[in-house]
N, C-alpha and C positions, 0 to 999 in steps of 0.2 A: 351906911353907904358914905363914901368919901365925897365931899363937895368942895369945889374950888370957888368960893365966893369972893375972896380978897386975894390980891396978888402976893405971891411969895417970892422972896429973893432967891436967886439961883444959889446952888451950893448945897450945904447940909440940910437946909430946910426943905428943899425940893426932893431930895433923896428920902428924907424922913416921911414926907407926904406920900411918895410912891409906895414906900413900904407899908404905910397905914392903909393905902388903898389895895393892898394885896398883891402887888406886882413884885415878882422875883427878880431882883437885880443881880443875882449871882450868874445868870445866863447872859453871855454876851451875844450881840447881834452884829453881823457884818455891816460894814458902812454902806449906806444907800439902800439898805434892806429893811424890811419890816418883819418883826417876829411876834408870834402869838403863842399863847399857851392853850392847852386843852382843846384839841391836841396840839402838841408842839409843832409850830409851823414857821418856816423861813420863806419869805417871799421876796425874790430879787429880780423879778422880770423886768425887761425893757429898760436896762440901764447900760447897754452897750459893753457889757463885761466881755473881755476877750479871753479870760481864764476864769475858772471857778473861784469865787471869792473866798478868802480865808476867814476863819472865825465862825463857821456854821456850827452851831451847838451840837455836841455829840449825841444828845438825846433827841434831836429833831426827827419827827415822824413824816412830815411833809415838807418837801423842798421844791420850790417853784423858780426855775431859772430859765424860762422860755423867753424868746424874742431878745436874745443877746447875740454876741458874736464869738462864743466859745468855740475853740477849735479842737481841743484834745480832752479826753477823759482819762485820768490816771488813778492808780490805786491810792486810796487815802483821801480822795476828794470828798467822799460822803461816808456817813456812819452806817454800820450794819443794822441800826435800829430804824432805818428809813423804811416807810411803808409805801409812800407815793413819791415818785421822782419825775418832774416834768422838765425835759430838756429840748422841746421841739422848737423849731425856727431858730436854729443857731447855725454855726459854720463847722460843725463837728466833722472831721475827716478821719479821725483815728480814735479807737477805743481800746485801751489796754485790756487784754483778756482777763486780768485779775481785778478789774475795776469794781465788779459787783460780787467779788468773792466773799462768801459768808453772809450774804444778804438774805437770810432765811425768812425775813418778815416782809420783804418787798412784794407788793401786790399789783402795783401798776407802774409801768415804765414807758414813758413817752419820748421816743427818739425821732419822731417824725419831722419831716420838712428840714432835713439836713442834707442839702443837695450834693455835698461832696463826700458823703459817707458811702463809698463805692464798694467796700468789702468789710466782712466781719470774720473774726476767728471762730473756729467751730465751737470753742468752749467759752465764748463770750457770756452766755447766759447760763452757764452750768451752775447747778445748786440753787436756782431760784424756784424752789419747790412750791411756794405759795403764790407765784405770779399768776394772775388771772387775766391781765390785759397787757399786750405788748404792741406798741405803735412803732412801725418801721415804714410808714407811708411817705411818699414823695421825697425819697432819698435817691442817691445815685447808684443803688444796689444793682450790680450786673449779675451776680451769681449768689446762691445760698449754699454754703458748704454743708456737706453731709453731717448729720449729728448736731446742727445748730440748735435745734429745739429738743434735743434729747433730755428726758427727765422732767419736762414741764407738764406734768400730769394734770395740774389744776388750771392750766391755761384755757380760757373761754373765748377770748377776743384776740384775733391776730390780724393786724392791719399791714398789708404788704402792697397796697395799691400805689399806682403812679411811680413805679421804679423802671428799670430797664432789664427786667428779667426776661430771658429768652427760653430758659429751660428749667424744669424742676426735677431734681433727682427722685428716683424711686424711693418710697418709704420716707420721704422728707418729713411727713407729719405723723408718722406711725405712733409716736409716744403721746400724742395730744388727744388722750382718751375723752376729755371733757370739752373739747373745742366746740363751740356752737356757731361762731361767726368767722368766716375766712374771706377776707377781701383781697383779691388778686387782679382787680380790674386796672386798666391803664398801664399794662406792661406790654412786653413784646413776645409773649408766649405763642408759639405756632403749633404745638401738639400737646395732647394729653394722653398719657400712657396708662396701661392697665393698673399699675401700682402707685400712681401719682398721689391718689387720695386714700390709700389703704390705711385703715385703722381709725378713720374719722367717723365712728359709729354714732356719735352724738351731734354731728354737724347739722345745724338748722338752716344756715344761709351760706350759699357759695356764689360769690360775684366774680365773674370771669369776662365781663363785657369789655369792650374797647381794647382787645388784644389783637393778635394776628393769627388766630387759630384757624388752621386749615384742615386739621385731622384730629378726631376724637376716637380713641379706641372703644370698641363696643363694650368693654368691661371696665371702662375708666371710672364709673360711679358705683361699682359693685358693692361698696361698703356703706354707701350713704342712704341707709334705710329709713333715717329720720329727717332727711332733708326736705324742707318745705319750699325753699326759694332758690331758683337757679337762673342766673342771668348770663346769657351767651350772645347777646345782641352786639351788633357792630364789630363782627369778626370777618373772617374770610372762609366761612364754612360753605362748601358747595353741597354737602350732604351730612346727615347724622343718622346713625343706626338707631332704629326704634328700640332695639334691645337695650341700649345704654340708658334710655329713659325709663323703660319698664322696670329697671332695678331699683327705682326710688318710689316706693308705694305711698310715701307721705307727701309727695310733691303737690303743691298748691299753686305756685306762681312760677311761670316759665316764660322767659323772654328770649325770642329767637330772631327778632327783626334785624334788618340791615345786615343781612348775610347774602352772598351771591348764590341762592338756592337753584339747583338744577332739578327741575321737576320732571325728570324722566322716569323710566320704569323702576329705577333704584329708589325713588322717593315714595313708592307705594306703601311700604311698611310704615314709614314715618306718617304718611297721610292717614293711614288706618289707625295709628296710635293717637294722633291728634283728634280724630273723629270720636274716639272712645274716652278721651281724657276729659275729666269733669272739673279741672281746675281752670285758672286764668292763664291764657296765652296771648301772645302778640300775633301780628300778621307775619306771614312768610312769603315775601314777594319773589316770584320766580324770574330768573333771567334767561332761562332756557328750558325747553326748546322754543323756537320762535313763536309757535302758536299758543304758548303759555306765558310768554314774557309779560311782565307787568301785572300778572294775576296772583292772587293769594292762594297758596297751596291749599289752605283750609277750605277755600270756597270752591275748589275744583271737584268735579264728580269723578267717579272711578273710570267712567268712559273717556274722560278728557285726558287722563294720564296714559302715556304710551305704555303698552303692555309688553312686559318682558316674555310673557307666555307665548306671544306670537312667534317670536324667534325660536323659542324653546320647542313649540309645536312643530315648526318647520323642520327643525333639527331632528325631532323625533320621527317625523314623517319620512325624512330621507333615511334615517336609521332603520325605520320600520320596513321601508321598501327593500333596503339591502338585506334586512333580516328575513323578509318573506322570500326573496330570491334565494337566499341561503337555505331557507326551509324547503323550498321546492326542489332545490338540488338534493337536499338530504332525502326527501320523500322519493324522488326519482331513483336515487341510489339505493334506497331501501327496497323499492319495488324490484329493481334489477336483482338485488341480492336475494329477495324473497323468491324470485323465479329461479335464481341460480340454485337454490336449495330444493328444487323440485325436479330432479332428473327424469328423463323419459324411462318408461319401463323397458327392461331388456327385451330383445326381439323374441326370444324363446318363450317369454312369460306373457306376451300380449294376447295369445290365443287361449289362455286358460280362463275358465269362468270365475267370476268374482264369488267369494264364499258368502253364502247367505247367513251364516252363523256369525256371532260376534267374534272379534279377534281375540285370541288367547293372550293371557297376561305376558308381559316381557319376562324373559328368563332371569333368574336371580343373579346371574353373573353380571348383569348390568351392562352388557355389551350393546352398543348402539346399532340398531338395525333399521333399515328403511322398510316401508310397507310393501316393497316389491320383493319377489322371491329371488333368492340366489340359488344356484345349482348346489345340491347337497354333495359334499365331498365323498369320494370313494371310501369304502370301508366303514361307513357309518352303520351302526347296528340297527336291528329291527325295532328296538325299544322306542325309538323316536316315532316310528310309524304307529306302533301300538298305542303309545301315550296320546298321540294326536287323535287316533280313532276313539279312544275312551273319552277324551275331551269333547269330541264331536257328539258322542252319545249323551253325555251329561248335559250339553247345551242345547239338545234338540228340542225338548219340551214344547213342541208344536210350532216353534219359530221357523223350522226348516220345511214347513208344509209347502209342497210344490204349487198347490192351488193359490197360495197367496203371492202377491207380487214381491219380487226380490228387491231388497234395499241395497243400493249401491253404497259401499263403504268408502268414504272419502279418505284419501291419503293425507295424513297429517305430517307435516315435515318435522324432521328430527325427533320422531317418537320411537322409543325402543319397543318394537313389537316383534312377534314371531311371524313365520310365513303363513299365509292364509291356508286355513284347513282344507278348503276346496281343492287347492293345488296338491296338497298332500294326499287327499283321497284319490284324485286322478292318478297319481303315481302309484298308489297301492293297487288300484284296479288293473292298471297295465301290467304290473308285476305278476298279479295272480293269473291273468289270461296267459301271460308268457309261460308261466310255470305249468299250467294245465296242458298247454300245447306240446310240451315235452314229456310230461308224465304219462299221458294216455297212450301215445305210440310205444313208449317204453314198456308199459304193462302188457300191451298186445304182443310185443316182441318177446317178452319173457314167457308168456303163456304158450306161444307157438314153439318156442325152443324146448319147453318142457314136454310138449306132445311129441316132438320129433324124438327125443331121447327115450321115450317109453317104447 
């Protein structure tokens, strides 16, 4: 081991001593900076540099330039061999898009606390495939262009807090498959949409406190199945859908305090979800309605929450009353229609006795008939009378016994039946009597005529 026990003059002797101590003098080091080996490091912090100093070794792996006054980053300032680059707390206002082109070994990039960095080109970080930590906190960022984080599949930590962001594009983080920590607190965000956090299946912590959030889509957290920590305190949320929270089964720490919670009937699902949640939550102080103002939503009972079902029940009652009225009208109309289909018997049929025998089957022709008798048209053959007589004989089997009480056959509306057999029998008997009244005198007349001619 090299030991400096006696003073050596400057010049060749000192250089020889440094070589004997194992220090490589072939690598230059920028003025006012300190350089180290294993790993190769250049430390130039807090020297009021306004530009990136020249002479940074091309083989440098770690470059520390924080706490200076650097204003611009251009291509060629750093070597693609850089693994860690710290540039926080400068005055950077512009980053040339190609500044980090080809930096395939870069793992950590800290650009935080550059208050004049208001915008970034969409391809600023393109190709940083090994980047796992990106610091953009406390800058002046107003917007994030679409595609800014495209291809950063290994990124695990993204620091975007304390900027001036008001809106996040859909699918802004969709390529960050391994992101575990996302810090967005201290911005001016006022809404979270359905696809704001799409693709963040590995996210563990999401910090959104100290924004201006007024509205959160019920599907805003639908991909955050592994999220354990969610901070939403100190926003302007009057309500939050319980459905949005139920989509995070791994959630353990939830902070919702310092929001203007309206504890009306719409808060009932959230109250119920909080009652069943087994993780750690903060208080939710109500500001409305007046009877709940100043109280913690979690401490309220279900009876203390205004019920939306009362209004719903009232609406249903009104609808039901209207429905019953309509039903009564329908029933009355049906009753009238039912009576309309039961016409009175024709006058000539009201004097005929009701047939005690069962009604014959409807004719095969399928013609609709009422159970009242219609007058048989002229010219109808005797076959109809004979068939009905035969039918009456077949169906007699004791059922037509006069000693037994006759059963009245009820008239069924719209039933295809034939005329009652009793009516037909009455017509047959009258026809037979009429025939005998003419035949007997005719026979007597024929006999008398024969005797005269003899």
